[in-house]
BABALO-59867 format. One record per residue: x, y, z of N, C-alpha, C, O in turn. Coordinates in nm, 2 decimals, m for minus. Example, Ala and Ser with C-alpha at 12.3 -4.5 7.8 and 13.67 -1.06 7.14 Angstrom:
2
TISE:nx:ny:nz:cax:cay:caz:cx:cy:cz:ox:oy:oz
TISE:1.32:m0.57:0.78:1.23:m0.45:0.78:1.32:m0.33:0.78:1.42:m0.33:0.85
TISE:1.28:m0.22:0.71:1.37:m0.11:0.71:1.29:0.00:0.79:1.34:0.11:0.80
END
This chain:
120
TISE:nx:ny:nz:cax:cay:caz:cx:cy:cz:ox:oy:oz
TISE:m8.98:11.48:m3.20:m8.84:11.49:m3.17:m8.79:11.61:m3.26:m8.82:11.61:m3.38
TISE:m8.71:11.69:m3.20:m8.65:11.80:m3.28:m8.51:11.75:m3.32:m8.43:11.70:m3.25
TISE:m8.48:11.78:m3.45:m8.35:11.74:m3.51:m8.27:11.87:m3.53:m8.32:11.98:m3.54
TISE:m8.14:11.85:m3.53:m8.04:11.96:m3.55:m8.06:12.01:m3.70:m8.06:12.14:m3.72
TISE:m8.06:11.92:m3.79:m8.07:11.97:m3.93:m8.21:11.96:m3.98:m8.29:11.89:m3.93
TISE:m8.24:12.05:m4.08:m8.37:12.04:m4.14:m8.40:11.91:m4.21:m8.30:11.84:m4.24
TISE:m8.52:11.87:m4.23:m8.55:11.74:m4.29:m8.57:11.75:m4.44:m8.56:11.64:m4.50
TISE:m8.60:11.86:m4.49:m8.63:11.87:m4.64:m8.49:11.88:m4.71:m8.40:11.95:m4.66
TISE:m8.48:11.81:m4.82:m8.35:11.79:m4.89:m8.29:11.92:m4.94:m8.17:11.94:m4.93
TISE:m8.38:12.01:m4.99:m8.32:12.14:m5.04:m8.26:12.22:m4.92:m8.15:12.28:m4.94
TISE:m8.32:12.23:m4.81:m8.26:12.30:m4.70:m8.14:12.23:m4.64:m8.04:12.30:m4.61
TISE:m8.14:12.10:m4.64:m8.02:12.03:m4.59:m7.90:12.05:m4.68:m7.79:12.06:m4.63
TISE:m7.92:12.07:m4.81:m7.81:12.09:m4.90:m7.75:12.23:m4.89:m7.64:12.25:m4.93
TISE:m7.82:12.32:m4.82:m7.77:12.45:m4.79:m7.68:12.46:m4.67:m7.64:12.57:m4.62
TISE:m7.65:12.34:m4.61:m7.57:12.34:m4.48:m7.45:12.25:m4.51:m7.46:12.13:m4.49
TISE:m7.35:12.30:m4.57:m7.23:12.23:m4.62:m7.13:12.20:m4.50:m7.03:12.26:m4.49
TISE:m7.17:12.10:m4.42:m7.08:12.07:m4.30:m6.94:12.03:m4.34:m6.85:12.08:m4.27
TISE:m6.92:11.95:m4.44:m6.79:11.91:m4.48:m6.72:12.03:m4.56:m6.61:12.07:m4.52
TISE:m6.78:12.07:m4.67:m6.72:12.16:m4.75:m6.72:12.31:m4.70:m6.63:12.39:m4.74
TISE:m6.81:12.34:m4.61:m6.81:12.47:m4.56:m6.76:12.49:m4.41:m6.76:12.60:m4.36
TISE:m6.72:12.38:m4.35:m6.67:12.39:m4.22:m6.54:12.30:m4.20:m6.43:12.36:m4.18
TISE:m6.56:12.17:m4.21:m6.44:12.08:m4.18:m6.33:12.11:m4.28:m6.21:12.11:m4.24
TISE:m6.36:12.13:m4.41:m6.26:12.16:m4.51:m6.19:12.29:m4.50:m6.08:12.31:m4.54
TISE:m6.26:12.39:m4.43:m6.20:12.52:m4.41:m6.11:12.52:m4.28:m6.01:12.59:m4.28
TISE:m6.15:12.44:m4.18:m6.08:12.46:m4.05:m6.04:12.32:m3.99:m6.06:12.30:m3.87
TISE:m5.97:12.24:m4.07:m5.94:12.10:m4.01:m5.84:12.11:m3.89:m5.86:12.04:m3.79
TISE:m5.74:12.20:m3.90:m5.65:12.21:m3.79:m5.71:12.27:m3.66:m5.69:12.22:m3.55
TISE:m5.80:12.37:m3.68:m5.86:12.43:m3.57:m5.96:12.34:m3.51:m5.97:12.33:m3.38
TISE:m6.04:12.26:m3.59:m6.13:12.17:m3.53:m6.06:12.05:m3.46:m6.11:12.00:m3.36
TISE:m5.95:12.01:m3.51:m5.87:11.91:m3.45:m5.82:11.96:m3.31:m5.82:11.89:m3.21
TISE:m5.77:12.09:m3.31:m5.73:12.15:m3.18:m5.84:12.15:m3.08:m5.82:12.13:m2.96
TISE:m5.96:12.19:m3.12:m6.08:12.19:m3.04:m6.11:12.05:m2.98:m6.14:12.04:m2.86
TISE:m6.10:11.95:m3.07:m6.13:11.82:m3.02:m6.03:11.77:m2.92:m6.07:11.70:m2.82
TISE:m5.90:11.80:m2.94:m5.80:11.76:m2.85:m5.82:11.84:m2.71:m5.80:11.78:m2.61
TISE:m5.86:11.96:m2.72:m5.89:12.04:m2.60:m6.01:11.98:m2.53:m6.01:11.97:m2.40
TISE:m6.11:11.93:m2.60:m6.23:11.87:m2.54:m6.18:11.74:m2.46:m6.23:11.72:m2.35
TISE:m6.10:11.67:m2.52:m6.05:11.54:m2.46:m5.97:11.58:m2.33:m5.99:11.52:m2.23
TISE:m5.88:11.67:m2.34:m5.80:11.71:m2.23:m5.89:11.77:m2.11:m5.87:11.74:m2.00
TISE:m5.98:11.85:m2.15:m6.07:11.91:m2.05:m6.16:11.80:m1.98:m6.18:11.81:m1.86
TISE:m6.20:11.70:m2.06:m6.28:11.59:m2.00:m6.20:11.51:m1.90:m6.24:11.48:m1.80
TISE:m6.07:11.49:m1.94:m5.98:11.41:m1.85:m5.96:11.49:m1.72:m5.94:11.43:m1.62
TISE:m5.95:11.62:m1.73:m5.92:11.71:m1.62:m6.05:11.72:m1.53:m6.04:11.71:m1.41
TISE:m6.16:11.75:m1.59:m6.28:11.79:m1.52:m6.38:11.67:m1.49:m6.46:11.67:m1.40
TISE:m6.36:11.56:m1.57:m6.45:11.44:m1.56:m6.37:11.32:m1.56:m6.40:11.23:m1.65
TISE:m6.27:11.30:m1.48:m6.18:11.19:m1.49:m6.25:11.06:m1.48:m6.34:11.04:m1.39
TISE:m6.22:10.97:m1.57:m6.28:10.83:m1.57:m6.42:10.83:m1.64:m6.47:10.72:m1.65
TISE:m6.47:10.94:m1.68:m6.60:10.94:m1.74:m6.59:10.95:m1.89:m6.49:11.00:m1.94
TISE:m6.69:10.90:m1.96:m6.69:10.91:m2.11:m6.68:11.06:m2.15:m6.73:11.15:m2.08
TISE:m6.63:11.09:m2.27:m6.62:11.22:m2.32:m6.76:11.29:m2.32:m6.85:11.23:m2.39
TISE:m6.77:11.40:m2.26:m6.90:11.48:m2.26:m6.87:11.62:m2.22:m6.77:11.65:m2.15
TISE:m6.96:11.71:m2.26:m6.96:11.85:m2.22:m7.04:11.86:m2.09:m7.16:11.86:m2.10
TISE:m6.97:11.88:m1.98:m7.04:11.89:m1.85:m7.08:12.04:m1.84:m7.01:12.13:m1.79
TISE:m7.20:12.07:m1.88:m7.25:12.20:m1.90:m7.25:12.29:m1.77:m7.22:12.41:m1.78
TISE:m7.27:12.23:m1.66:m7.28:12.31:m1.54:m7.14:12.35:m1.48:m7.14:12.43:m1.38
TISE:m7.03:12.30:m1.53:m6.90:12.32:m1.46:m6.84:12.45:m1.49:m6.77:12.51:m1.41
TISE:m6.86:12.51:m1.61:m6.80:12.64:m1.65:m6.89:12.71:m1.75:m6.85:12.71:m1.87
TISE:m7.00:12.77:m1.71:m7.09:12.82:m1.81:m7.06:12.97:m1.86:m7.14:13.02:m1.93
TISE:m6.95:13.02:m1.81:m6.92:13.17:m1.84:m6.84:13.18:m1.97:m6.73:13.23:m1.97
TISE:m6.90:13.14:m2.08:m6.83:13.13:m2.21:m6.78:13.26:m2.26:m6.67:13.27:m2.30
TISE:m6.86:13.37:m2.25:m6.82:13.50:m2.30:m6.70:13.55:m2.22:m6.60:13.59:m2.28
TISE:m6.70:13.54:m2.09:m6.59:13.59:m2.01:m6.47:13.50:m2.04:m6.36:13.56:m2.05
TISE:m6.48:13.37:m2.04:m6.37:13.28:m2.06:m6.31:13.30:m2.20:m6.19:13.30:m2.21
TISE:m6.39:13.32:m2.30:m6.35:13.34:m2.43:m6.26:13.47:m2.44:m6.15:13.47:m2.49
TISE:m6.30:13.57:m2.37:m6.22:13.70:m2.37:m6.09:13.68:m2.29:m5.99:13.74:m2.33
TISE:m6.10:13.61:m2.18:m5.97:13.59:m2.11:m5.87:13.51:m2.19:m5.75:13.55:m2.20
TISE:m5.92:13.41:m2.27:m5.83:13.34:m2.36:m5.78:13.43:m2.47:m5.66:13.42:m2.51
TISE:m5.86:13.52:m2.52:m5.82:13.61:m2.62:m5.71:13.71:m2.57:m5.62:13.74:m2.64
TISE:m5.73:13.76:m2.45:m5.63:13.84:m2.39:m5.50:13.77:m2.38:m5.39:13.82:m2.41
TISE:m5.50:13.64:m2.33:m5.38:13.57:m2.32:m5.31:13.54:m2.45:m5.19:13.55:m2.46
TISE:m5.39:13.51:m2.55:m5.34:13.49:m2.69:m5.27:13.62:m2.74:m5.16:13.62:m2.79
TISE:m5.34:13.74:m2.71:m5.28:13.86:m2.75:m5.14:13.89:m2.68:m5.05:13.94:m2.74
TISE:m5.13:13.85:m2.56:m5.00:13.86:m2.49:m4.90:13.78:m2.55:m4.78:13.82:m2.57
TISE:m4.93:13.65:m2.59:m4.83:13.57:m2.67:m4.79:13.63:m2.80:m4.67:13.63:m2.83
TISE:m4.89:13.68:m2.87:m4.86:13.74:m3.00:m4.78:13.87:m2.99:m4.70:13.90:m3.07
TISE:m4.81:13.95:m2.88:m4.73:14.07:m2.85:m4.58:14.04:m2.82:m4.49:14.11:m2.87
TISE:m4.56:13.93:m2.75:m4.43:13.89:m2.72:m4.36:13.85:m2.85:m4.24:13.88:m2.87
TISE:m4.43:13.78:m2.93:m4.37:13.74:m3.06:m4.33:13.87:m3.14:m4.22:13.87:m3.21
TISE:m4.42:13.97:m3.14:m4.39:14.09:m3.21:m4.27:14.16:m3.16:m4.20:14.24:m3.23
TISE:m4.24:14.14:m3.03:m4.12:14.20:m2.97:m4.00:14.11:m2.99:m3.89:14.14:m2.92
TISE:m4.01:14.01:m3.07:m3.90:13.92:m3.10:m3.86:13.83:m2.97:m3.75:13.78:m2.96
TISE:m3.96:13.82:m2.88:m3.94:13.73:m2.77:m3.97:13.59:m2.81:m4.04:13.57:m2.91
TISE:m3.92:13.49:m2.74:m3.95:13.35:m2.77:m4.10:13.33:m2.75:m4.16:13.36:m2.64
TISE:m4.16:13.26:m2.84:m4.30:13.23:m2.83:m4.31:13.08:m2.80:m4.25:12.99:m2.87
TISE:m4.39:13.04:m2.70:m4.43:12.91:m2.68:m4.55:12.87:m2.76:m4.66:12.90:m2.73
TISE:m4.52:12.82:m2.88:m4.63:12.79:m2.98:m4.74:12.70:m2.92:m4.85:12.72:m2.96
TISE:m4.70:12.61:m2.84:m4.80:12.52:m2.78:m4.90:12.60:m2.70:m5.02:12.57:m2.71
TISE:m4.85:12.69:m2.62:m4.94:12.77:m2.53:m5.03:12.86:m2.62:m5.15:12.88:m2.59
TISE:m4.97:12.92:m2.72:m5.04:13.01:m2.81:m5.15:12.94:m2.88:m5.27:12.99:m2.89
TISE:m5.12:12.82:m2.93:m5.22:12.75:m3.00:m5.33:12.69:m2.91:m5.45:12.68:m2.94
TISE:m5.29:12.66:m2.78:m5.39:12.62:m2.68:m5.49:12.73:m2.65:m5.60:12.70:m2.63
TISE:m5.44:12.85:m2.65:m5.53:12.97:m2.63:m5.62:12.98:m2.75:m5.74:13.01:m2.73
TISE:m5.57:12.97:m2.87:m5.66:12.98:m2.99:m5.76:12.87:m2.99:m5.88:12.89:m3.02
TISE:m5.72:12.75:m2.95:m5.82:12.63:m2.94:m5.93:12.66:m2.83:m6.04:12.63:m2.85
TISE:m5.88:12.72:m2.72:m5.98:12.75:m2.61:m6.08:12.86:m2.66:m6.20:12.85:m2.62
TISE:m6.03:12.95:m2.73:m6.12:13.06:m2.79:m6.23:12.99:m2.88:m6.34:13.02:m2.86
TISE:m6.18:12.90:m2.96:m6.28:12.84:m3.05:m6.37:12.75:m2.98:m6.49:12.75:m3.00
TISE:m6.33:12.68:m2.88:m6.41:12.59:m2.80:m6.52:12.67:m2.73:m6.64:12.64:m2.73
TISE:m6.48:12.78:m2.67:m6.57:12.87:m2.59:m6.68:12.93:m2.69:m6.79:12.94:m2.66
TISE:m6.63:12.97:m2.81:m6.72:13.03:m2.91:m6.82:12.93:m2.96:m6.94:12.96:m2.97
TISE:m6.78:12.80:m2.98:m6.87:12.70:m3.02:m6.97:12.66:m2.91:m7.08:12.64:m2.94
TISE:m6.92:12.66:m2.79:m7.01:12.63:m2.67:m7.11:12.74:m2.66:m7.23:12.71:m2.64
TISE:m7.07:12.86:m2.67:m7.17:12.97:m2.66:m7.27:12.96:m2.77:m7.39:12.98:m2.75
TISE:m7.22:12.94:m2.90:m7.31:12.93:m3.01:m7.41:12.82:m3.00:m7.53:12.83:m3.03
TISE:m7.36:12.70:m2.96:m7.44:12.58:m2.94:m7.56:12.61:m2.84:m7.67:12.58:m2.87
TISE:m7.52:12.67:m2.73:m7.62:12.69:m2.63:m7.72:12.80:m2.67:m7.84:12.79:m2.64
TISE:m7.68:12.90:m2.75:m7.77:12.99:m2.80:m7.86:12.93:m2.91:m7.98:12.96:m2.91
TISE:m7.81:12.84:m2.99:m7.90:12.77:m3.09:m8.00:12.69:m3.02:m8.12:12.68:m3.06
TISE:m7.96:12.63:m2.91:m8.06:12.55:m2.83:m8.17:12.64:m2.77:m8.28:12.60:m2.77
TISE:m8.12:12.75:m2.72:m8.22:12.84:m2.65:m8.30:12.92:m2.74:m8.42:12.94:m2.72
TISE:m8.24:12.97:m2.85:m8.31:13.07:m2.94:m8.37:13.01:m3.07:m8.46:13.06:m3.12
TISE:m8.31:12.90:m3.11:m8.36:12.84:m3.24:m8.42:12.70:m3.22:m8.45:12.63:m3.32
TISE:m8.45:12.67:m3.10:m8.51:12.54:m3.07:m8.43:12.42:m3.12:m8.49:12.31:m3.15
TISE:m8.30:12.43:m3.13:m8.21:12.32:m3.16:m8.21:12.22:m3.05:m8.23:12.26:m2.93
TISE:m8.20:12.09:m3.07:m8.20:12.00:m2.96:m8.07:12.01:m2.88:m7.97:12.06:m2.93
TISE:m8.08:11.96:m2.76:m7.96:11.95:m2.68:m7.85:11.87:m2.75:m7.88:11.77:m2.80
TISE:m7.73:11.92:m2.75:m7.62:11.85:m2.82:m7.60:11.71:m2.76:m7.61:11.70:m2.64
TISE:m7.58:11.61:m2.85:m7.57:11.48:m2.80:m7.46:11.45:m2.69:m7.47:11.36:m2.61
TISE:m7.36:11.53:m2.70:m7.25:11.52:m2.61:m7.26:11.60:m2.48:m7.16:11.61:m2.41
TISE:m7.37:11.67:m2.46:m7.38:11.76:m2.35:m7.46:11.69:m2.24:m7.55:11.60:m2.26
TISE:m7.42:11.72:m2.11:m7.49:11.67:m2.00:m7.51:11.79:m1.90:m7.57:11.77:m1.79
END
């Protein structure tokens, strides 16, 4: 069985999941988790929360589309136009979600990481 984390204690200590990720980005990760829930409700209604891998695999293109949309929101703000903060933050969360999805799939393909437990 392949595990996500190394099994030797010295290598494990070099992966600070709490202090090097969650403590850096709690609001961003919360936004990604909320987006995951909303996406699951939209794309997999009535099913347990999971990443339905086959439904939208174009992570790079989708990430850039969300980045363009976010830049439009920020440009409007720079022009002193009213900013819908919920939409702008939703775009930022979608960028993060897509970047994480792309990275996870690359780790599985290139670094022999196991399939994510929440993926189908």
